[in-house]
N, C-alpha and C positions, 0 to 999 in steps of 0.2 A: 563143277567137279566136287565129288564128296570129300569131306575133310577126313584125313587119316592120321594126322599128327598135329598137335596143338602145343605151342610154346607160350608160356605165360611169364611175363615179368612179375616181380614181387612187389617192391615198394611203389606205392601210389597206383598200383594196378590190381593185383590180387589181394594185397593187404590194405586194410582200412587205416585210418589215421592213428589207431592204437596198435598198429603192427599185428593185427589179427586177421585170420581168414574167417569170413562169416559162415555160419552153418549152411546158408543157402548156396554159397559158392562151393562148399565141400560136397554137398548133396548133388549139385549139378555136375561137378567134375566126376564124381562116382558114376553118375548116370551115363556120362559121355564115355567113360572107360568101359562100361558094361556093353556098349555098342561096338567095342573093339578098337576104339580110337586111342592112340597113344598120347598121353599128356605129360609134358615135362616142364621144367622151370628154366627160364633164361634170364639170368640176373647178373648184376655187377658185383653182387655180394661174394664173399669168400665161400668156398665149398662148405666149411663147417658152420658158417652163418646161415646158409640156405638149408642145411641138413634138417633142423627141427621141423621146418615147413614141409619138406619132402616126406619126412616120416609121418607127419600128421595126415598127409594125403596118401600114405601107404604106397609110395612110388617105388618101382624097381626098374628104373630107366636111367639113361645117361643124363646128368644134370649139366646145364650150361652155366658156368660160373666165371667170375672175374671178367665180365663183358664178353666172354668167349675164349679167354686165354686157356681155360682148363675145362675139359668135358670129361666127367668121370661118372661111372655107374655107381649108384647108391649102395647096392648090396654086394656086387661082385668085386668092386674096386677097380675094374678095368678102366684105363685111361684111353679115350678115343682121340683126344686132341690136346695138344700142349704147345703153347706159343708164348714163352716168357720174353721179357724185355732184355735186349742185348746189354751187357755190362757197361760198355763205354757210353752208350746212349743213356742208360739209367744214371750214370755218373753226371752226365751233362744236365739231365733233368733235375737231379738233386741240387746241383750248383745253381740252376735257374731259380728254383724255389728258395734257396738260401739267399740269393740276391734280392728276391722280392720280399723277403722277411715274413713269409707266411708259414703256417703249420703245414708240414707234409709228413707222410709216413709211407711205408712200403710193405710188401707182402712176400715173405719167403717161406717156402714149404707149408703153405696154408696157415701161416701165422701172421697176425697183424703186428708189425714191428714199429716201434716209436722210440725216439731218443728222449722226448719230453712229453709228459702227459699234460698238454695244454688244454685250455677251455674247448678248443675245436676238437682236440683228440678225444676228450671225454664225451663230447656231443656225438661224435661218430661212433665210438665204442658202444654207447648206450643204444643207438639205433641198430647197430650190427649185432648186438647181443653177444659180443665176444670180448674176452679180457685181453688187453694188449700185452705183448711181450716187450719189455723195456730193454733196449740195447744201448751200449755206450756210444756206438758210432755206426750209422747206417752205411757209410762208405766202406767200413770194414766188413760189413755183411756182404757187400758186393763181391769181395774177394773169395767168398765161400761158394756162392751160387747166384744165379740170375733171379730177379724178382718176377712175380706174376704180373704185378702192376704197381704204379705209384699214384698216390692221391695227394693233391694239394687242397687245402680248405681255407676259405676266408668268408667272413660274414659280410664283407664288402662286395656286393654283387658286381658293381662296375669294375672293381679291381680284378675280379675273377674273369670277367669277359675280356679285359685287356690282356690278362695272362694267357687266356685261351688263344687269342689272336696271335700273340707273340710266339707261343709254342708252335702253333700251326705254321707260322711263317718260317720258323727255324727247322722244325722237324716233321712237317706235314707229310713228306714223302717217305719217311722212315718209321714214323710212329702213328698210332691211332690215338687221337686226343678228343675227348668228349666230356660233356656235362651230364651227370646223372641226376643231380639236384642243383638248385640255384647256387649252392655254396660249395659243391664238390666238382673239382676238375680232375679227371682221370686220364692216365697215360699208360698205354699198352703197346704191345707188339702190333705192327701194322696189320697183321692177319688175325688179330684177336678181337674180332667183332662178333656180335650176336648173329649176324647173317652168315659169316664164315662157319661158325660153330653149328648153327642150325642146319646148314647144308650138310655138314658131316653127319649129324644125327639122322637126317632124312635119308642120306645114302646108306647109312648103317642098317636102316630098316627097309631099304629098297623103295622108298616113297618119293614120288615126283614132287617138285616144289609146288605144282598146281594143286596138290592135295594137302598143302601145309597151311595152317592158320596160326598167326602170331598176334598177340595182344600186348600192348605196351602204352606207356604214357609220356616218355621223355625223349630227349635228343639221342640218347644212346640206344633207343629202340628203333629209330627211323630206318636204318639199313635193314633190319629184320622185317619191319612192316612192308618195306618195298620189295624185299626178296620173296617173301611168302606169297602163295597164290591168293591168300586172303589176309590182308593186314588190317587190324582193328586198333584204333586209337581210343583211349579212354576219354570220357567227357571232360576230365580235369587236365587233359594234355594241352600244351601250348599250341598255338595256331599252326606253326610249321609242322608239328608232328601230326596234327589232324589232317593237314593237306597231303601228307605222305601216305595216308591210310586209304583203304577202300571203303571203310565204314567207321563211324564214330558211335561208340556205345555210351552208356551213362557213366557217371563218375565212379571212382573206387568206393566212395561212401554210399553210393546207390547200387552197389554190387554189379557193376558194369560187366565184369567177366561172366557172371551167371547169365546176364541178359544176352550177351553176344553168343555164348555157347548154346543157349536155348533157341536163339533165332537161326543160327547157321548149322548147328550139329544135331540138336534134338528135335527141331521142328520138321 
């Protein structure tokens, strides 16, 4: 089936290790769009964090952000999909991370909110390219509005895996819990997945899933790769992610996005 819609993850997929989009990837995406194919971003990043890359690619389409919790059009501002975390569930997750003694932060109104600028917090803010909003108390922020998502960070990978298992055992039926990087544990609404959001975007354009291509590298991309008619894993993806895909391209450092688009769309 011909590809009519392409969803691209950002970190470790479209972006190289310097968080840049290569000229070859930009040129390839432009060529794909000239053929009438819609290209969008599907990322765990905040909308404002994904924005510079979308502008660099001159996109005027709905962007999938916060793992799928918020789908918003770049130029018109139209929100197609919004699935925040329930307040009481968010409170329970805050308490869980407090008990674990790890850094965590949350996202309110497309702002990155932290109580303390820890080493982990600085590390994340640098990657996201967003200045954190410092708040006195994250629990108090919950009284005002529901968060888009919650992220816990630890440089102890075994601890992160243990926390992931514990959270899934407690909240797996109510929340979507995933790893986007070895140090990042993310918690969202159960319906805030990239697959859910990509389905909304496809339906918005009247495109069948068989005509959708998705490219990603991590565990948070697996549902999207499985949902799309053509799921492509990066060469730098973990084994489980590669097994969920229909095709494995080269790594992000080898411009795997351009390779896959040239093979399946431009060829």
